[in-house]
Structures are given as structure tokens and as C-alpha cells.
N, C-alpha and C positions, 0 to 999 in steps of 0.2 A: 728336622727334615719333614716336609709336608708329603703325606702319602696320598694315594688315590682316594682312600677312604676319608681322610681329612678334607680333601678337596670336595668330595661328594657331600659330606656332612655340612660343610659351610654353605654350599649352594642350596642344599635342601632347606636349611634353617632360614635362608634369605628368601627362597622362591616359594616355599609351600603356602604361606599365608596368601600370597597374590594368586597362585594357581587355584587354591580352594575358593577364594572370593569370586574369581572369574567363573569357575565351573558352577558354583552355587547360583549365581545370577543367570547363567545360561540355562541350567536345567530346572531351577526352581525348587529343588529338594535338597536340603542341607545334608541329610544322612547319605543320600546317594552321591552327592558331590564329594563328601569326605571319603567315601569308599572308592570312588573313581579316581580321586586325587592320589590316594594312597597307592592304588594299583599303578598309576602312571609313574610314581616315584620308585616303586619296586621294579618296574620295567626299566626305568632310567638307570637304576643301580646295576641291573644285570647287563646293561649295554653302556656303562659309564664311559668306557674308552671312546666310543663313538659319539655319545651324547655331549660330552664335555668339549668336543672339537667343533660342535655346531656353532653358528653365529648366534643363535638364539635358543639355548637349551631350555629356557623357561617356556618359550613359545612351543617347543616340541612337547614339553610336559603338559601344557594346556591342551594342545591338540589331542594327545593320547587320552587325557582324562575326559575330555568332552566326548570323544569317540566311545570310550568305555561306558559313560553315562547314557549316551544315546542307544547303544546296544541293549543296555539293561532296561531302558524305558520301552524300547520296541518289544523286547522279550516279555516284559510284564503286560503290555497291551495284548500281545498274542495269547498269553496265558489266561488273562481275564476273559477274552473272547471265547476261548476254548472252554473255560469253566462255565460261563453263562450258557453255552450251547450244550454242554454235557451234563449239567446238574439237573436231575429230574425234579419237577415240581410236585412235591408230596403234600397231600392234605395234612394240616397240623391241627392238633387240638387248640381250642380258643386261647388258652393261656400261653401255649408255645407260640401260637401265631402272633400274639401281642409282643412277645419277647423278640421274635425274629423280625417283626415289623420295625421295632426299635433298633435292632442290630443293622437292618438294611439302611437306616437313616444315619448311621455313623459315617464319619469320613472313611475313605477307602482303607487307609493303613490301620485304623482302629478296628474296622470290620474284619480285616484280614487276620489280625492277631487274635481277636475274640474267637473267630471260627476255628483257626488252627489250634488254639488252646483248648476250647471246650467241645468242639466237634471231633477234630482229629486227635485230640488228647496229646498234643505235642508239648514238650518242655519249652521254656523260654529259649534255651540254647538251640533247640531243634527248629523253633520258629525263626530265630535269627538266621540260621543257615538256610532254611527254606526260602526266606524272603530276601536274603542277601543284605541284611542289615545287622547292626550291632545288637548284642543282648540287652544293653541299656536302652536302646531305642524300642525294643520289644516291650521291656518292662514299663517304660514311660507310656507307650501307646496302650498297653493293657490297663494301666492305672487310669488314664484319661477315659478310656472306653467304659470301664466299670463305673466311674464317677458319673459319666453321662447317662449310662443305662439306669443307674440308681435314681437319678433325677427323673428320667423319662418314665420309669415304671413305678415310681412312688405314688402312693395314694394321697400324700401330703401335697398341698399347693406349693409350688416353687416360688422362691424369692426372686428368681430370675425372670426378666421380662420375656414374654412369649417370643419364641423363635431364637432367643440368644443362647448360644452354647459356647463353652470354653473348650480350648484344646486345639 
């Protein structure tokens, strides 16, 4: 006997890769797309009796996931504007100034995790919660940022061509 749960699981297994690919291409951020896709499927499960009766349940999941991703993108943009407005510009000693100059040049996600880890003194799990990303995404971004900062702050000449960065 096929249960509602079996029905949902079969649809989820078939639809999730397509929904994830679509949302990733729309929002351009694989981590955010994965989280938004998962949120859409959680909502679908909660409303499965309604969703399974739709002509296009996968289309419904795509729409929900894109809306979730867009809300998160808007919220992040607002948070970034508020942070830029609220953070006082303090004079820093020369060495610290060099470090923070390098931190400012990191990609946004790497810069966020470095600041939350070393200024706010948050754990990787707390950073993941604060940014709405996975702990593994935090760990990866921290590793990439540390590697990049080590190159930028090294006294040794880099083997990397000028302006080339990984990550």
C-alpha cells in the first residue's frame, strides 16, 4: 500500500535535483539555493495533501524556493547596508590596518565568516546560524579566507600571478 509519505518521498527524490538546479541558476548562490530548496520541500511536506493535488507540484516548489531565496537576498542586502551605516570607523594600528585591509578585499562570504569568527568570537555553528548557511559552508569559507589572507599577508613572494585568487 502506497502511503502519503511514500508518495511524497518519490516526488521529492525526482523533483529536488531539478528544483535545486533551477533555484541555483536563478539566485546564483549554491548554498542559498540548497537551503531555499530544502525550505520549499519542508513546506511542501507540511501541505502535501494540497500540493500533490496541484497540476504542477514541482512548479509550486520552484516558486516557493525562489521566493525564499529572494527574501534572504533582500534581508542580507538590508543587513549589509545597516552594518555599513552603523559600524564606526576606528583608527587602527598599522599592522591591524594591513590585516583589515586584506580582510576587506576578501569575497563577501569569506569576509563575513572571518569577522564573525575573530571579531564576534562566534563558533562555526553560531556563524552558520547567523548567516543562514551550513556549518560546512562556514568551515569551507573560513579555510579559503585563511589561505587567502596567509598569501596576502606573507612576506614571501607569491607563486600566484598578481591579482589571481582562489576560492
